[in-house]
N, C-alpha and C positions, 0 to 999 in steps of 0.2 A: 462700619464696614463699607469699604469703597466699592464702586461698581464692579471692580475686577476680582474682588474677594468672594470666596464661596462660603456660605454658611456651614458650620460644622457642629458636630456633637462630640462630647468627650466620652471615650470608652476606656475601660481598664481591663488588662489581662495580667498574667503573672509577671510580665516584664515591667509594667507600669501603665501610665496614662498616655493616650494618643488621640489626636483629633481625627475624626472621620467625617467625610462630607455628610451633611445633615440628612439628605434624602437618599444616601447610598443604601442599597438593600443588602450589601455586604457589611462586614464589621471590622473590628480592630486587627485581627490576625491577617485578614486579606489586605488591609491598608498597610500593615508592616511589610508584607511581601511585595506590594506594589512599590514601596519606597526603597526596599532593599535590593530588588532585582529589576532594574529598569529594562524596558522592552528593547530599546535600540533597534526597532524595526523587526524584531522577532515575533514569533507567534505567542498568543496568550491562550488561556484555558478555553475561552469562547471560540477560538479558531479551530477547535477540535470537537465539533458537535457530536460526532459518534461516541467519543469518550464521555462527554458530558451527559449525553442521553443515557448511556449505559450506567453511569454512576447514579443518575436520577432513578432508574429502575431499581437499582440495588437499595437505595435509600427508602424508596416507597415500600419495597418488599420488607425491609427491616422494620419499618414503622408498623406495618400490618402484623408481622409476627410478634413484635413486642407487645402489641395490644392483645393478640390472641393468647399469649402466655401469661398475661397479667403483669408484665414488667412495665407497662406504660399506660397511663390514663387514656381511656378510649377517646375522649375529646381532643387530647393532645395528639394522639396518633392519627386521628382523622384529619386534624389541621395540617400535620406534616405530610400526609398522603395527598391532601388537596393542593398543598404548595408544590409538591413534586409534579403532580399532574398539570398544574397551571404552567409550570416551566416547560414541560414536555409539549404542551399545546401552543404556548406562546413564548418562543425563545427571547431571552433578555440578555444579549451579549454584554451589555454594560455592567451586568452584575458579576461577571467572571473575568476580571482584568489581570489576574496574576500571570506572570511569565511562565510559559509552558515548561521550562526547565529550571524553575526555581530550585533552591537547595535540595539536598538528597531526600529520598523517601516519598516525595509527592504529597507531603503533609499540607502544603498550601492549597493544592487541589481540593483535598478533602475538607479542610477547614473553611475554605471559600464557600463550598457547597453547604456545609453545615450551618454557617452563619446566614446564608441567604435563605435556606429552608426555615431556620428558626425565626428570622425576622418576618418573612412572609406569613408563616403560620401564626405568629403572635399577633400581627396586625389584622389579618383576615379572620382568624378564629377567635381572638380575644380582645381586639381593639387596642392592643398595646403598641407603644411607639417602637420604631426601629432602634436597636441598641439596648433595649430593656432586658432582653433575654429572659423574660418571665411571662408566662409560666414555662415556656419552652426554652431550654438552654442548648447551644450548639453541641457541647460535649456530652452533657448528661442525658440528652434526649435524642437529638438528631443523629448522634454517633453511638447510641446505646447498643451494647452487645456486639459491636464490631469496631474495627479500627481502620486507619489508613491502609495498612498492609493488605488485609484481605479484601476490603472494599475496592481499593484501586486495582489490585491484581485481577480480581474477578471482572471488574469493568473493562480492564485492558483486553481480556480474552473476548468478552462480548463485542467490544468495539472493533477489534481486529477481524473477527469472523464476519461481521457485518460489512466492513469496508472491503474485505477480500472478495466477497460475493460479486460486487460490481466489477472488480478487476478480472475475476475469473470469466465473467460473461464477455468481456472485451477480448481476452486471450482466445477463447473459443471462437469468437466472431472472426478474429484475424485468421485463425487456422481454417475456418470454413470459407473465408474469402479466397484463400490460397488454393484450397481444394477445388473451388468453383472455377478459378482461372486456369488451374492445371487441366481440368476436364475440357474447358473451352479451347485451350491451346494445344490439346493433346497431339494433333498430327504434326506440330511444328517441332523441329529439332533445334538444339542450340549447342554451341561449343562449350564443353566443360574445360576447366582449367585446374591445374595443380601447381602450386608455387607461383601462381599468376602467369604460368606458361600454358600454351595450347596443349590440350590432352585429347579427349575423345568427344564424340557427339552423344548427347543424351536428349531426352524429351524435356520440354519445359515442365510437363507434369511430374517428371522425376525430381527435378530440382525443387519445385514448389512443394511437392509432396514431402520431400525430406525436411523442409522448413516447418511445414505444418505438423509433421510427426514429432519434431523436436519441441515445438510449442506445447503440444499435448503431453509430452513426457514431463516437462516442467510443471504444467498445469496439474497433472495427476499427483505429482509429488507435493505441490503446494496445497492442493485440496486435502490431502491426507494430513499435512501439517496443520491446516486450519481446523480440520475436524478434531484434531487432538486438543484444541483449545477449549473443547467442551468440559475438560477437567479443570476445575477451579478450586481455589483455596478458601472460599468463604467459610468463616468459622475458625480459621487459624489466625487469631487476631494479632498476637504478638509472637514473632518468630515461629509461628506454627502451633502455638499452644492452644488447644481447643478448650482447656479449662478456664480460659479467660473470658468466655461467654457462657451464658446460661445453657445448660444441656438441652432444654426445650427449644431454645432459639436455634441451636446447632442442628437439631433434628428437623426443624420445620423450614429453615430459611431457603434451601434450594427448591423444594417443591413450590413454595409461594413465589419465589423469584421466577421460576419457569412459567408459572401462570401469568405473571406480569409481562414477560417477554413474549409469550404466545399471543396475548391480547394486542401487543404492539406489532405483531407480524415478524418478530425476530426469532432466530433459532432458539428453541426452548427445550433443549436436551442436556442441560448442565448436570454434571455429576461432580462429586467431591474427589479431588485428586487423592491418590493412594498414600502420599506422604506429605503432610502439611509442612514439615520442617524442610524438606527438599524445595518446596515451592517458595519458602522464605529465603533460602540460600541462593537461588538462581532463578532466572526467568527463561528456562531452557525451551519451553514450547513456543514462546514468542520468538526467541532467537532462531529456532529451527525454521519457522516460516520466513523470517528475514533472510536466512542463508539461502533458502531455495529461491526466493525472489531475487536475490543477488545474482544467482546463476541465470535466471530468466532475463534479467536486465542485460547481462553480458551477451546473451544469445541474441537479444533484440538489437543490440549495438552492431553485432556482426551482420545480421540480416539487413539492417538499414544501410550499412556501408556497402554491402553487396548491391543494393539498389542503386546507390550512387555510382558504383563502378560500371554496372551494366547500362546505366543511362548516360555515362560520360560521353562528351562530344559537344555538339552534334556531328562534327566532322573529324576531329582529331582524337576521338576516344573510341570506346567499344560500341556505343550507340545501339545496343541490343534491345533496350527498353525505351519507351517513350513515356515519361512521367507527365501527369497533368501540369500544365503551366498555370501556377496559382498566383505568382507575383513577379515583378521585375527582379532580375538577379544582380544588377549592377547599377550604381549611380553614375558610372562613366562609360560603360560599354553598351551601345544601343542593341536591343534585341536579345541580350543575354538572359537566360533563365537558369537559375541554380536549383539543385535538388534540396530545397529548404525543408520539405516535409521529412525526408529521411534524416536530415541533419537535426531536426527538432527531436526526432526519436533518439538519435545518438546522444544529444545533450540530456534528454530526460533519463536515459539509461545511465549516463555518467553520474548524474545527481543521485539517482536511486542507489548506485553502488556506494556513493559517499555516505548515504543514510545507513546502508548496510554495515559499513565499516564502523560507524559510530555505535550501532547496536552491538556489534561483536566486541567492542572494547569494554562494554559493561560487564561482560563475563570475566574479563581479566581483573576487574577492580572491585568485585564484591569481597567482603571480608567475613569470615566465620559464619555467623548465624543469620546474616541478613544482607541482601544485595539492595542497596538504597537507590539504584540508578534506573528504576522502572520508568520514571518520567522520560528519560532519554530513550529508553527502549520503545515505549508506545508512541511518542511523538515522532521518532525516526521511522518507525514502522508505518504509521499512518501517512506520513509524508512520502515515504517510499511507494506505498500503494497508490497514493493520489497522483504522483508524478508519472508512474508507469501507466496508470489508467489514462491519463491525459495524453501521453505520448502515443499509446497504441490507438486510442480513439481517433486522433487526428490523422495518424498515418493511414489507418484503414479508410476513413471516409474521404480524405482529401488527396490520397495518393494511390494506395493499393487498388481500391475499387475502380479507379479510372485509368490505371496504367495499361499500356498495350505494347506488344512486341513489334519490333521492326522486322517484318517477315523476310524481305529481301536480304537484309544484313545477316539474319540468322541462318537462312538457307545457304548463303555463300560461306559463312563461317563453318557450318556443319559439314561442308564438303571441302574444306581447306586441306592443307598438306598432311598434317598429322592424322586427322580422322580418316583421310583416304588411305594412308599407309596402314593404319590399324585394320581397316576393312580388307586391304590387300593381304595383310598378314593372316587374317582369319581364313582367307581363301587359299593362299599359296605358301604359308609358313613364314617364320621369322627370317630365315636366311635369305629367302627370295626377296622379301619386301625390304630387307636391309640393303641388299645390293641395288634394288631399284632406287632407294633413297640416296645411296651414294652416287649412282649414275645420274640421277636427276639434279643433284646439287641445288635443290630448292626450286626446280622447274615444276610447278604444280600441273601444268598441262601434260607433261610427260607422265607424271604419276597417275593422273586421271585416265590417260589412255591405257596404261598398264592395268588399271583397275577395271576399265571397261572390257578389256580383253579377258581378264580373269572371270568376269561375270558373264561372258559370252554375249556382250552387247556389240 
């Protein structure tokens, strides 16, 4: 063996023999997936710790129930649970190298984890070498009474709920920031616009309050979608058939899994979905959350673009807002500062919408009894949540919380031609104010004099 060669061990599966790195805690099916689906810079199983953690809880609960029902030797079950707890306490990303969107069904996710659990349990519990798969086998014991379909689907629901909780806190935080600024700037009027043309004057509190209300509207919808993920398909092992697992396992797995989740501080209110076959045919609850987050992303793009417009200038633009200067804006123009924080939010929103589009496509391409694209669904959803969380967090802390209105500019805009004519109309009627507008021909001073007369000033 040359210095650049890695020691290997030989393992066999139903396809044949394959060399696996000697000290790899994974096994042959993981190695095949690594070779078949090269990363090319994309994410791997270990890059989605929320999903991996959720699957570990499912596996630990399954091992416990299999021991309780007599389906698994207690020593073997204890070793599997200990291996799962060890991985939860001390992550080993090198153990989970498969491409996050390997072939359909998510089987490589599940078998990667089964192999790792079996190898760790055999070595720690029985002194057996990696790759021996004795006494504990990845399929016969780590995967006992469940399958990729129900394990992965259940874990996807757990992971999505956990990830969404962090995003929800950021969305509510942004809405609260806007409410606080609206209250602080309440006396100040600004010029509203329709079709990017001057319209009427409103309070900053009214504009910012509208944005915060829209944020909470989408947050409420997304929260309901996330809550619906408490319905899981655990026990519907193959296309939703409950008879493919032991009835005692079917009855016990969710209470035990909820106990494991509660101990980890995760939502522990899982219930079995009303139709296991529907859960096999489509991933509607995950897609519903993705669709709502798509709308949230588009709304955030609009808001971030509003900030760019209101901060445009400083002399040739609207200049109604002053955003914090966080970095130089040009490599060639001295003193130029760009609205890079809103632009970051726009970019994050665009990427999130792309993830949402990938999720939506999986609905179109499921066939008959099984939709095999759940890896695309969960990876896209977790990425969507992460990029929105990042965009909102930095927009809040580095831009919104430090932005300030240009008081003089807003006062001047709020008393400009059209707002003044609107107030004149309220006092003297449309026909009178229309005639004043015609006579003034754009002369703001004349309009302001007529308004002062109407107000008795």
